[in-house]
C-alpha positions as CSV (number, residue, x, y, z in Angstrom):
1,M,13.3,2.0,8.6
2,G,10.9,-0.8,8.7
3,D,9.3,-2.5,5.7
4,G,5.8,-1.5,6.9
5,F,4.7,-5.1,7.2
6,S,2.9,-6.1,10.3
7,G,1.5,-9.5,9.2
8,N,-2.0,-10.9,8.6
9,Q,-4.9,-11.1,11.0
10,G,-7.4,-13.9,10.2
11,G,-7.7,-13.2,6.5
12,V,-7.2,-9.4,6.8
13,L,-4.0,-7.9,5.5
14,T,-2.5,-5.3,7.8
15,L,0.0,-2.5,7.1
16,D,1.6,0.1,9.3
17,I,2.9,3.3,7.8
18,H,4.8,5.4,10.3
19,N,6.1,8.3,8.2
20,E,6.2,10.1,4.8
21,S,9.2,8.0,3.6
22,E,7.3,4.7,4.2
23,L,4.2,6.2,2.6
24,H,6.2,7.1,-0.5
25,E,7.5,3.5,-0.6
26,H,4.0,2.0,-0.4
27,Y,1.6,4.4,-2.2
28,M,0.8,3.6,-5.8
29,S,-0.1,7.0,-7.4
30,F,-0.1,5.5,-10.9
31,V,-3.2,3.4,-10.1
32,Q,-6.5,5.1,-10.9
33,G,-8.1,6.1,-7.6
34,G,-4.8,5.3,-5.8
35,A,-3.6,2.1,-4.3
36,I,-1.3,0.9,-1.5
37,F,1.3,-1.9,-1.7
38,V,1.1,-4.4,1.1
39,P,4.0,-6.9,1.6
40,T,2.6,-10.4,2.0
41,K,3.6,-14.0,1.4
42,R,0.0,-15.0,0.8
43,T,-1.1,-16.0,-2.7
44,H,-3.5,-13.6,-4.3
45,V,-4.9,-13.1,-7.9
46,L,-5.6,-10.0,-9.8
47,E,-9.1,-8.5,-9.1
48,E,-9.4,-10.5,-5.9
49,D,-11.4,-8.7,-3.2
50,V,-9.3,-8.2,-0.1
51,N,-9.6,-6.5,3.3
52,L,-6.8,-4.3,4.6
53,L,-6.4,-2.8,8.0
54,L,-4.2,0.3,7.5
55,H,-2.5,2.0,10.4
56,I,-1.2,5.3,8.9
57,Y,0.4,8.2,10.7
58,L,-2.0,10.6,9.0
59,R,-4.9,9.2,11.0
60,N,-5.4,8.4,14.7
61,D,-7.5,5.4,14.1
62,P,-6.8,2.4,11.8
63,I,-8.6,2.4,8.4
64,T,-10.4,-0.6,7.1
65,I,-10.2,-0.9,3.3
66,A,-12.2,-3.3,1.2
67,G,-10.4,-3.2,-2.1
68,K,-9.2,-5.2,-5.1
69,V,-5.8,-6.6,-5.9
70,V,-4.4,-4.6,-8.9
71,W,-0.7,-5.5,-8.6
72,I,1.2,-8.6,-7.6
73,T,5.0,-9.0,-7.0
74,H,5.7,-12.7,-6.8
75,K,8.7,-14.1,-4.9
76,G,11.6,-14.7,-7.2
77,A,10.0,-12.5,-9.9
78,G,13.5,-11.6,-11.2
79,T,13.5,-8.4,-9.1
80,T,14.7,-7.2,-5.8
81,K,11.3,-5.8,-5.0
82,T,9.4,-7.1,-1.9
83,E,6.8,-9.9,-2.4
84,G,3.3,-8.5,-2.0
85,V,0.1,-7.0,-3.6
86,G,-1.2,-3.6,-4.5
87,I,-4.7,-2.9,-3.2
88,Q,-6.7,-0.3,-5.1
89,F,-8.7,2.2,-3.2
90,T,-12.5,2.5,-3.6
91,D,-14.5,5.7,-3.8
92,E,-14.8,5.4,0.0
93,Q,-11.1,6.2,0.3
94,A,-11.2,9.3,-1.8
95,E,-10.5,11.5,1.2
96,L,-7.6,9.3,2.3
97,K,-6.1,9.4,-1.3
98,L,-6.3,13.2,-1.1
99,H,-4.5,13.3,2.2
100,I,-1.8,10.9,1.0
101,E,-1.2,12.9,-2.1
102,Q,-1.0,16.2,-0.2
103,A,1.5,14.6,2.2
104,L,3.7,13.5,-0.7
105,T,3.5,16.9,-2.6
106,G,6.9,18.3,-3.5
107,D,10.0,16.8,-4.9
108,A,11.6,15.3,-1.7
109,F,10.9,11.8,-2.9
110,L,11.3,12.1,-6.6
111,D,14.6,10.2,-6.7
112,L,13.6,7.5,-4.2
113,S,12.5,4.1,-5.3
114,T,9.2,2.5,-4.2
115,Q,8.1,-1.0,-3.4
116,T,6.6,-1.4,-6.9
117,I,8.5,0.7,-9.5
């Protein structure tokens, strides 16, 4: 299984999510409105506006998300978690949030860790 990271394209973060397992690893359900964790080595600050190009198996076309950084995992933060940022969805991604949460319904992933907690 890949880490979902596909790099950065000229200031735009990109993330590829190929299946439910990867979606579970990256989706941040505990953030109001939903959020997605994006592995990156770039330096970001909380509340920073960022653009994300999300390729997700739930949709045929990539989704462009203009969101805010709400989570940061720094390199060497005393954890084995991947370095990166959590990007909070806006109201424009309400339908995407709904589709993600429907895809993750059930208890198949309850005991699996995520990229953030």
